[in-house]
C-alpha positions in Angstrom: -25.5 72.7 4.1 -23.3 69.4 5.5 -23.7 71.9 8.9 -27.5 71.0 8.4 -27.8 67.8 7.7 -25.1 66.7 10.0 -27.2 68.8 12.9 -30.5 66.6 11.4 -28.8 63.4 11.7 -27.1 64.6 15.4 -30.5 65.3 16.6 -32.9 62.1 15.0 -29.7 59.7 16.6 -30.5 60.9 19.8 -34.2 61.0 19.5 -34.2 57.0 18.0 -31.4 55.8 20.5 -33.9 56.7 23.2 -36.3 55.3 22.2 -34.7 51.7 22.1 -30.3 51.2 21.8 -31.4 48.4 18.6 -31.9 50.9 16.5 -28.3 52.1 16.4 -28.3 50.4 12.9 -30.5 52.9 11.5 -29.7 56.3 12.8 -25.9 54.6 11.4 -26.9 53.6 7.9 -29.1 57.2 8.3 -25.7 59.2 9.0 -23.9 57.5 6.2 -26.9 58.1 3.3 -26.1 61.9 4.0 -22.9 62.4 4.2 -21.7 62.7 0.8 -23.5 64.2 -2.4 -22.9 66.5 -4.9 -25.7 68.4 -3.5 -27.0 69.9 -6.7 -30.5 69.8 -6.4 -30.5 71.7 -2.8 -27.8 74.3 -4.8 -31.0 74.6 -7.7 -33.4 74.9 -5.0 -31.4 77.5 -3.2 -30.2 79.7 -6.5 -34.2 79.4 -7.5 -34.6 81.3 -4.5 -31.7 84.3 -5.1 -33.3 84.6 -8.9 -36.3 85.5 -8.1 -34.0 88.8 -5.7 -34.3 86.5 -2.1 -31.0 87.0 -0.1 -29.1 84.3 1.3 -31.0 83.0 4.2 -30.6 80.3 7.1 -34.5 79.1 6.0 -33.9 78.7 2.7 -30.2 77.0 3.1 -32.9 74.8 5.5 -35.3 74.2 2.5 -32.6 73.8 -0.1 -31.8 70.2 2.6 -34.9 68.8 2.1 -33.9 68.1 -1.4 -30.9 66.5 -0.4 -33.7 64.4 1.7 -35.4 63.4 -0.9 -32.6 62.3 -3.1 -30.9 60.4 -0.7 -34.5 58.7 0.1 -34.9 57.8 -3.7 -31.3 56.6 -4.1 -31.9 54.2 -1.2 -35.2 52.7 -2.7 -33.4 52.9 -5.8 -30.5 51.1 -4.7 -32.7 48.1 -3.5 -34.8 47.7 -6.8 -31.2 47.6 -8.8 -29.4 45.8 -6.2 -26.7 47.9 -6.8 -23.9 47.2 -4.0 -21.4 50.3 -3.6 -22.7 54.2 -4.3 -19.7 56.8 -3.5 -17.0 54.4 -2.9 -19.1 53.0 -0.5 -21.7 50.0 0.3 -25.4 50.7 -0.2 -27.8 50.5 2.5 -29.5 47.0 1.9 -25.7 46.2 0.9 -24.4 47.5 4.4 -27.6 45.7 6.6 -26.5 42.3 4.6 -23.1 42.5 6.1 -24.1 42.8 9.0 -26.4 39.6 8.8 -29.6 41.4 9.2 -32.8 41.8 6.8 -31.8 44.2 3.5 -34.2 45.0 1.6 -36.7 45.5 4.6 -34.6 47.8 6.3 -33.5 49.7 3.3 -36.7 50.1 2.9 -38.0 51.7 6.4 -34.8 53.8 5.7 -36.3 55.0 2.4 -39.2 55.9 4.4 -37.7 57.2 7.1 -35.8 59.8 4.5 -38.6 61.2 3.1 -40.2 61.7 5.9 -37.7 64.1 7.3 -37.2 65.7 3.8 -40.8 67.0 4.5 -40.4 67.8 8.3 -37.3 69.6 7.0 -39.2 72.1 4.4 -42.0 72.4 7.0 -39.9 73.4 9.6 -37.1 75.5 7.7 -37.8 78.8 9.5 -39.3 80.6 6.1 -42.8 82.1 6.6 -45.7 80.0 6.7 -47.4 82.2 3.6 -43.9 81.2 1.9 -44.2 77.7 2.4 -48.3 77.6 1.8 -47.2 79.0 -2.5 -45.1 75.6 -2.7 -47.7 72.7 -1.3 -49.3 71.8 -5.3 -45.3 72.0 -6.5 -44.3 69.4 -3.6 -46.6 66.8 -4.6 -45.7 66.9 -7.9 -42.3 66.7 -7.4 -43.4 63.6 -5.8 -45.6 62.5 -7.9 -43.6 62.5 -10.8 -40.5 60.9 -9.0 -42.4 58.3 -8.2 -43.9 58.4 -11.8 -40.4 57.9 -13.8 -39.3 55.0 -11.0 -42.3 52.9 -11.7 -42.0 53.5 -15.7 -38.0 52.5 -15.4 -39.0 49.6 -13.5 -42.1 48.6 -16.2 -39.8 49.1 -19.0 -36.2 47.6 -18.0 -35.4 44.1 -19.7 -39.1 43.2 -19.9 -40.5 40.1 -21.7 -39.2 40.9 -26.0 -38.9 44.7 -24.7 -36.8 46.9 -26.6 -36.2 50.1 -25.3 -36.8 53.0 -27.4 -35.2 56.4 -27.4 -38.8 58.5 -27.0 -39.3 56.1 -24.0 -35.8 56.9 -22.5 -35.9 59.8 -22.9 -39.6 59.8 -21.0 -38.0 57.8 -18.3 -35.1 60.3 -17.9 -37.7 63.2 -17.1 -39.9 61.7 -14.8 -37.3 59.8 -12.9 -34.5 62.6 -12.8 -34.6 65.7 -14.8 -37.2 67.2 -12.5 -36.6 66.1 -9.2 -33.5 67.8 -9.7 -33.1 70.7 -11.8 -36.4 71.8 -13.0 -38.9 71.4 -9.6 -36.0 72.4 -6.8 -35.3 75.9 -8.9 -39.2 76.1 -9.5 -39.6 75.3 -5.5 -37.2 78.1 -4.5 -38.4 80.2 -7.2 -42.0 79.9 -5.5 -40.7 80.5 -2.2 -39.6 83.6 -3.1 -42.4 84.8 -4.7 -41.0 84.8 -8.1 -42.9 86.4 -11.7 -44.4 83.4 -13.8 -42.0 84.3 -16.0 -39.1 82.7 -13.7 -40.7 80.0 -13.1 -41.6 79.2 -17.0 -37.9 79.7 -17.8 -36.6 77.4 -15.2 -38.5 74.7 -17.2 -36.9 75.5 -20.2 -33.5 76.0 -18.6 -34.9 72.3 -15.9 -35.8 70.3 -18.2 -33.2 69.3 -20.8 -30.2 70.0 -18.4 -31.7 67.2 -16.2 -32.4 65.3 -19.2 -28.1 66.0 -19.5 -27.6 64.7 -16.5 -29.2 61.4 -16.5 -27.5 60.7 -20.1 -24.1 62.1 -18.2 -25.0 59.1 -15.7 -26.1 56.6 -18.5 -22.4 57.0 -19.8 -21.3 57.2 -16.4 -23.0 53.9 -15.8 -21.2 52.1 -18.1 -18.5 53.4 -19.1 -17.7 55.3 -15.9 -14.3 54.7 -14.0 -15.6 52.6 -10.6 -12.8 54.1 -8.9 -13.9 57.2 -9.7 -17.8 57.3 -9.7 -17.6 55.2 -6.5 -20.1 52.4 -8.5 -20.3 49.5 -10.6 -20.0 50.3 -14.7 -21.9 47.5 -15.1 -24.9 47.2 -13.8 -27.4 49.1 -16.2 -26.2 46.1 -18.7 -26.4 43.7 -16.4 -30.0 44.9 -15.8 -31.2 45.8 -18.9 -31.9 48.9 -17.9 -34.0 50.8 -20.7 -31.4 54.3 -20.9 -31.1 56.0 -24.5 -27.9 54.4 -24.4 -28.9 50.9 -24.8 -31.5 52.5 -27.1 -29.7 53.9 -29.9 -27.6 51.4 -29.5 -30.1 48.9 -30.8 -31.0 51.6 -33.7 -27.7 51.7 -35.3 -26.5 48.2 -34.8 -27.4 45.6 -37.0 -28.2 42.0 -37.3 -24.4 40.7 -35.0 -24.8 43.8 -32.8 -28.4 42.7 -32.2 -27.8 39.4 -31.4 -24.8 40.3 -28.8 -27.7 42.3 -27.3 -30.2 40.1 -27.2 -27.6 37.6 -25.7 -25.9 40.0 -22.9 -28.1 42.6 -22.0 -30.0 42.0 -18.9 -27.4 38.9 -18.2 -27.6 38.5 -14.6 -24.1 36.9 -14.4 -22.6 38.9 -16.7 -18.8 38.7 -17.1 -16.4 42.0 -17.3 -15.3 41.0 -20.8 -18.9 40.8 -21.7 -19.2 44.1 -20.5 -16.5 45.0 -22.6 -17.5 43.4 -25.8 -21.2 45.4 -25.5 -18.5 49.5 -24.6 -16.8 48.1 -28.0 -20.5 47.6 -29.6 -21.7 51.2 -28.4 -19.0 52.6 -29.6 -17.9 51.7 -32.7 -22.0 51.8 -33.8 -21.7 55.7 -32.8 -24.2 55.4 -30.0 -21.5 56.9 -27.4 -21.3 60.1 -28.9 -24.6 60.3 -30.2 -25.3 60.5 -26.7 -22.4 63.1 -25.8 -24.0 64.7 -28.9 -27.1 65.3 -26.7 -25.8 66.2 -23.5 -24.3 69.3 -25.5 -27.2 70.1 -27.4 -29.3 70.2 -23.7 -26.9 71.7 -22.0 -26.8 75.0 -24.3 -30.6 74.8 -24.4 -31.2 75.2 -21.1 -28.0 78.2 -21.0 -30.0 79.5 -23.5 -33.4 79.8 -21.2 -31.5 82.0 -18.5 -31.7 84.8 -21.6 -34.8 85.0 -21.5 -36.2 86.5 -17.9 -34.5 89.1 -15.8 -33.1 87.8 -12.2 -29.7 89.1 -10.9 -26.1 88.6 -12.8 -24.9 86.3 -9.5 -28.0 83.7 -10.2 -27.4 84.0 -13.8 -23.6 83.5 -13.6 -24.4 80.3 -11.1 -26.8 79.0 -13.2 -24.5 78.8 -15.8 -21.4 76.7 -13.8 -23.7 74.7 -12.3 -25.2 73.6 -16.2 -21.3 72.2 -16.2 -21.0 71.0 -12.8 -24.4 69.4 -13.6 -24.1 67.9 -17.2 -20.1 67.8 -17.9 -18.7 65.8 -14.7 -17.0 62.2 -14.6 -18.7 60.8 -11.0 
């Protein structure tokens, strides 16, 4: 996967610089955007293909690389929306453009658009038969629609006037913004490319949705309780932005008047101080919200793994998907 992405960056860097040497900051950020990552979305597309009984081949690896480009595009735009300064321990694209004295938001938006455009190109030119690719047209559109819908809903529901996050609404955002495009749809894209039967496609919904939700719930915990040295990003951005996470919704539900007053005072505060963030973490611990999220994660992992036993697939694929369930939801970064 890294070889495919590095090759793409090398090729596109040459093409960009042939247009104009002043595009070098764009090519540099393109390379940085794809240099690191867990490659989970690519892995799920790959194992969706293998679950359909298809062999390892270069074409499916290239198709899977498209998922990394979609993810890089979404992260670039998400970092602008959240004004996140670091990701994977490095400056985000708009922060890097700002540090160089350039127009950060405008240039990072262009980078995100470019990455999404590359995703479609890489998928369409992966080398698999055209008839295979044609089967995925509607699903590809669905993946993009759902991802943007989740992002839009999160923005609408973040720190709105007199708006308190609710668990059901938080999980809805989680499903659209993360669960579907991280696990369910990549698996189904791979399975559809491979000509899998409908039963496998449906089983991947039963596996992918709860596991994708577990992934986002873990991300929410790391976004507040994670070690920035390990995660490579701030552990106060979600609190500062007032993100409508399930963690925050559960804290509101479980808190008494004093706790709710603290939440109203500090959540969404743009100049949130470290000691104030610590007081919010203590409240989330003491009211039991953190442990409830952990329980939700465990329950979803169990449900996802059980779904793998409902449909025939090669033993290697089943084993890989079980392992990915742990990698996805039990991570520390």
